[in-house]
C-alpha atoms as a printed R data frame, in Angstrom:
   type eleno elety resid chain resno       x       y       z
1  ATOM     1    CA   MET     A     1 111.191  67.046  89.655
2  ATOM     2    CA   ALA     A     2 109.601  69.347  86.632
3  ATOM     3    CA   GLU     A     3 107.247  70.673  89.280
4  ATOM     4    CA   VAL     A     4 109.707  71.997  91.698
5  ATOM     5    CA   HIS     A     5 112.043  73.279  88.211
6  ATOM     6    CA   ALA     A     6 107.963  75.210  87.394
7  ATOM     7    CA   ALA     A     7 107.914  76.325  90.995
8  ATOM     8    CA   ILE     A     8 111.254  77.215  91.061
9  ATOM     9    CA   THR     A     9 111.197  79.041  87.261
10 ATOM    10    CA   ALA     A    10 108.190  81.256  88.817
11 ATOM    11    CA   HIS     A    11 109.537  81.855  91.501
12 ATOM    12    CA   SER     A    12 112.491  83.857  89.529
13 ATOM    13    CA   THR     A    13 110.341  85.516  87.408
14 ATOM    14    CA   ARG     A    14 108.048  86.664  90.043
15 ATOM    15    CA   GLN     A    15 110.973  88.644  91.742
16 ATOM    16    CA   ASN     A    16 113.075  89.291  88.647
17 ATOM    17    CA   LYS     A    17 109.611  90.858  87.665
18 ATOM    18    CA   ILE     A    18 109.850  92.697  91.153
19 ATOM    19    CA   VAL     A    19 113.122  94.187  91.157
20 ATOM    20    CA   ARG     A    20 112.643  95.911  87.014
21 ATOM    21    CA   THR     A    21 110.062  97.257  88.422
22 ATOM    22    CA   PHE     A    22 111.557  99.078  91.326
23 ATOM    23    CA   PHE     A    23 114.508  99.805  88.791
24 ATOM    24    CA   LEU     A    24 112.865 101.494  86.539
25 ATOM    25    CA   LEU     A    25 110.833 103.524  89.721
26 ATOM    26    CA   ASP     A    26 113.810 104.661  90.760
27 ATOM    27    CA   GLN     A    27 115.333 106.086  87.742
28 ATOM    28    CA   LYS     A    28 111.675 108.481  87.532
29 ATOM    29    CA   ARG     A    29 112.079 108.952  91.135
30 ATOM    30    CA   GLU     A    30 115.750 109.752  90.330
31 ATOM    31    CA   ALA     A    31 114.239 111.875  87.259
32 ATOM    32    CA   ALA     A    32 111.576 113.354  89.662
33 ATOM    33    CA   ILE     A    33 114.134 114.584  92.552
34 ATOM    34    CA   GLU     A    34 116.125 116.346  90.058
35 ATOM    35    CA   GLU     A    35 113.966 118.160  88.711
36 ATOM    36    CA   ALA     A    36 113.246 119.491  92.334
37 ATOM    37    CA   ILE     A    37 116.224 120.134  92.893
38 ATOM    38    CA   ARG     A    38 117.018 122.020  89.679
39 ATOM    39    CA   LYS     A    39 114.083 124.581  90.614
40 ATOM    40    CA   CYS     A    40 114.632 124.586  93.476
41 ATOM    41    CA   LYS     A    41 118.777 126.054  93.084
42 ATOM    42    CA   ARG     A    42 116.385 128.912  90.127
43 ATOM    43    CA   LYS     A    43 114.246 129.687  93.851
44 ATOM    44    CA   GLU     A    44 111.399 128.354  92.171
45 ATOM    45    CA   SER     A    45 108.309 126.675  93.336
46 ATOM    46    CA   PHE     A    46 108.511 122.581  93.627
47 ATOM    47    CA   THR     A    47 106.527 120.081  95.405
48 ATOM    48    CA   VAL     A    48 107.782 116.646  95.806
49 ATOM    49    CA   ASP     A    49 104.428 115.220  95.140
50 ATOM    50    CA   GLN     A    50 106.001 113.641  92.080
51 ATOM    51    CA   ILE     A    51 108.947 112.088  93.641
52 ATOM    52    CA   ASN     A    52 106.844 110.890  96.576
53 ATOM    53    CA   GLU     A    53 103.614 108.723  94.327
54 ATOM    54    CA   ILE     A    54 105.731 107.603  92.966
55 ATOM    55    CA   THR     A    55 108.239 106.471  96.041
56 ATOM    56    CA   ILE     A    56 105.099 104.874  96.772
57 ATOM    57    CA   GLU     A    57 104.263 102.527  94.556
58 ATOM    58    CA   MET     A    58 108.659 101.203  95.227
59 ATOM    59    CA   ARG     A    59 107.831 101.172  98.547
60 ATOM    60    CA   LYS     A    60 104.929  98.756  97.796
61 ATOM    61    CA   LEU     A    61 107.194  96.635  96.123
62 ATOM    62    CA   SER     A    62 110.098  96.859  99.288
63 ATOM    63    CA   SER     A    63 106.811  94.763 101.432
64 ATOM    64    CA   THR     A    64 108.424  91.612  99.444
65 ATOM    65    CA   GLY     A    65 111.557  91.949 100.786
66 ATOM    66    CA   ILE     A    66 113.480  91.397  98.056
67 ATOM    67    CA   VAL     A    67 113.997  95.577  96.979
68 ATOM    68    CA   PRO     A    68 114.668  98.451  99.719
69 ATOM    69    CA   VAL     A    69 112.547 100.696 100.783
70 ATOM    70    CA   ARG     A    70 112.718 104.345  99.607
71 ATOM    71    CA   GLN     A    71 112.170 107.425 102.078
72 ATOM    72    CA   LEU     A    72 109.481 109.291 101.663
73 ATOM    73    CA   VAL     A    73 111.163 113.142 100.269
74 ATOM    74    CA   THR     A    74 109.599 116.619 101.698
75 ATOM    75    CA   LYS     A    75 110.271 120.179 100.091
76 ATOM    76    CA   GLU     A    76 112.501 120.637 103.677
77 ATOM    77    CA   MET     A    77 114.686 117.755 102.456
78 ATOM    78    CA   VAL     A    78 115.209 119.317  99.087
79 ATOM    79    CA   ALA     A    79 115.772 123.117 100.453
80 ATOM    80    CA   GLU     A    80 118.540 121.008 102.440
81 ATOM    81    CA   TYR     A    81 120.216 119.065 100.572
82 ATOM    82    CA   VAL     A    82 120.529 122.081  97.902
83 ATOM    83    CA   ASN     A    83 121.819 124.617 100.612
84 ATOM    84    CA   GLN     A    84 124.736 121.323 101.536
85 ATOM    85    CA   LYS     A    85 125.508 121.094  97.768
86 ATOM    86    CA   GLN     A    86 126.201 125.420  97.515
């Protein structure tokens, strides 16, 4: 019985770590998206490189099936979003 409990605890701990890591990456990704949006609104040069680097890390975590898959972002997507909001 103790072995089962230990296995369940270890499994829950691993899942919790994945969810916490995903949450932190999601916050970083949202901040990077907001920065790209700000620059786009000011007609400044911007890239989506940082957004997509974070997204790739998130997608690796998504392969576990515990957290959702996030979409890669293009400059066109940012520009389209900005144009829709104006």
